[in-house]
C-alpha positions in Angstrom: 26.0 146.5 109.6 28.2 147.4 112.5 31.2 145.8 110.7 30.4 147.6 107.5 30.4 151.0 109.3 33.7 150.2 110.9 35.2 149.3 107.6 34.0 152.5 105.9 35.4 154.6 108.8 38.7 152.8 108.6 39.0 153.4 104.9 38.3 157.1 105.3 40.8 157.5 108.1 43.5 155.7 106.1 42.7 158.0 103.1 43.0 161.1 105.4 46.1 159.8 107.0 47.8 159.2 103.6 47.1 162.8 102.6 48.4 164.1 105.9 51.5 161.9 105.8 52.3 163.0 102.2 52.2 166.6 103.3 54.0 165.9 106.6 57.0 165.0 104.5 57.1 168.6 103.4 57.3 170.1 106.9 61.1 170.1 107.0 61.6 170.8 103.3 62.4 174.5 102.6 64.6 174.4 99.4 63.6 173.2 96.0 66.7 172.3 94.0 65.6 172.2 90.4 62.6 172.4 88.0 61.8 168.7 88.2 61.6 168.9 92.0 59.3 171.9 91.6 57.0 170.0 89.3 56.9 167.0 91.6 56.2 169.2 94.6 53.4 171.0 92.8 51.8 167.7 91.8 52.2 166.3 95.3 50.5 169.3 97.0 47.7 169.8 94.5 46.8 166.1 94.1 46.5 165.7 97.8 43.2 167.7 97.9 40.3 166.3 95.8 37.1 168.3 95.3 33.8 166.6 96.1 30.1 167.4 95.4 29.8 170.2 98.0 33.5 170.9 98.8 35.8 172.5 96.3 39.6 172.7 96.7 41.8 175.0 94.7 45.6 174.9 94.5 47.6 178.0 93.6 51.2 179.0 93.4 53.2 182.2 93.3 56.8 183.0 92.6 58.6 186.2 93.6 61.9 187.5 95.0 59.7 189.0 97.8 58.4 186.5 100.4 55.1 188.2 101.0 54.4 188.9 97.4 54.9 185.2 96.5 52.3 184.3 99.2 49.9 186.9 97.9 50.3 185.7 94.3 49.6 182.1 95.3 46.5 183.0 97.2 45.3 185.1 94.3 46.0 182.2 91.9 44.0 179.8 94.2 41.0 182.3 94.3 41.1 182.7 90.5 41.1 179.0 89.9 38.3 178.6 92.4 36.3 181.3 90.8 36.8 179.6 87.5 35.4 176.4 88.9 32.4 178.1 90.4 31.1 180.5 87.7 32.9 180.4 84.4 30.9 181.2 81.4 32.2 180.3 77.9 31.0 182.1 74.9 31.9 180.5 71.6 31.3 181.8 68.1 31.8 179.8 64.9 31.7 180.9 61.3 32.0 178.6 58.3 32.0 179.9 54.8 32.0 177.6 51.7 32.5 178.9 48.2 32.3 176.9 45.1 33.1 177.8 41.5 33.9 175.8 38.4 37.5 176.9 38.1 39.0 176.4 41.6 36.4 174.0 43.1 35.4 174.3 46.7 37.0 176.8 49.1 36.3 176.4 52.8 37.0 179.0 55.4 36.4 178.3 59.1 36.9 180.5 62.1 36.2 180.0 65.8 36.4 182.4 68.6 36.1 181.3 72.3 36.0 183.7 75.2 35.9 182.8 78.9 34.5 185.2 81.4 33.5 185.2 85.0 29.9 185.7 86.1 29.6 188.1 88.9 29.9 186.3 92.2 31.9 186.6 95.4 34.1 184.1 97.1 33.4 184.5 100.8 34.0 181.9 103.5 36.9 180.0 102.0 39.5 178.4 104.3 43.2 178.1 103.7 44.0 174.4 104.3 47.6 174.4 103.1 50.2 177.2 103.0 53.9 176.6 102.4 56.8 178.6 100.9 60.0 177.2 99.5 63.2 178.8 98.4 63.9 178.3 94.7 66.7 179.9 92.8 67.2 182.6 95.5 63.5 183.5 95.3 60.4 182.3 97.0 57.8 179.8 95.6 54.6 179.6 97.6 51.8 177.1 97.4 48.3 177.8 98.9 45.3 175.4 98.8 41.9 176.8 99.7 38.7 175.0 100.6 35.3 176.3 99.7 32.0 174.8 100.8 29.1 175.1 98.3 25.8 176.0 99.8 
């Protein structure tokens, strides 16, 4: 049992260390050269944080020629995505009409309308676990990852 516990702790530490080392590589990076680098960067940051049963992570980004505005946009994007995970309500309405006559045969008409809305709830107690801004095309591209504990 003792060896099993040591094995589990070792695996968890290696997993945490891999995430930290992936993000440590970004410490000295301040410029993004092209769109492909931006996509890779987004994937690297957002995939480093995995949500679990009671812990949700949300990754957001923001782009602006103003440094502070890009940071605010990325935080708002993170909060919006987190809110979507917590309390999204989808309302769907479908209508199908079928007409048949002897001349033209069967006419079918189908329409579908989906609407997504937020239930009223508040996001209090989130933590910012990653915050980094890069220079891209003479503007700022910010990434923020927030962590939220479900009660």
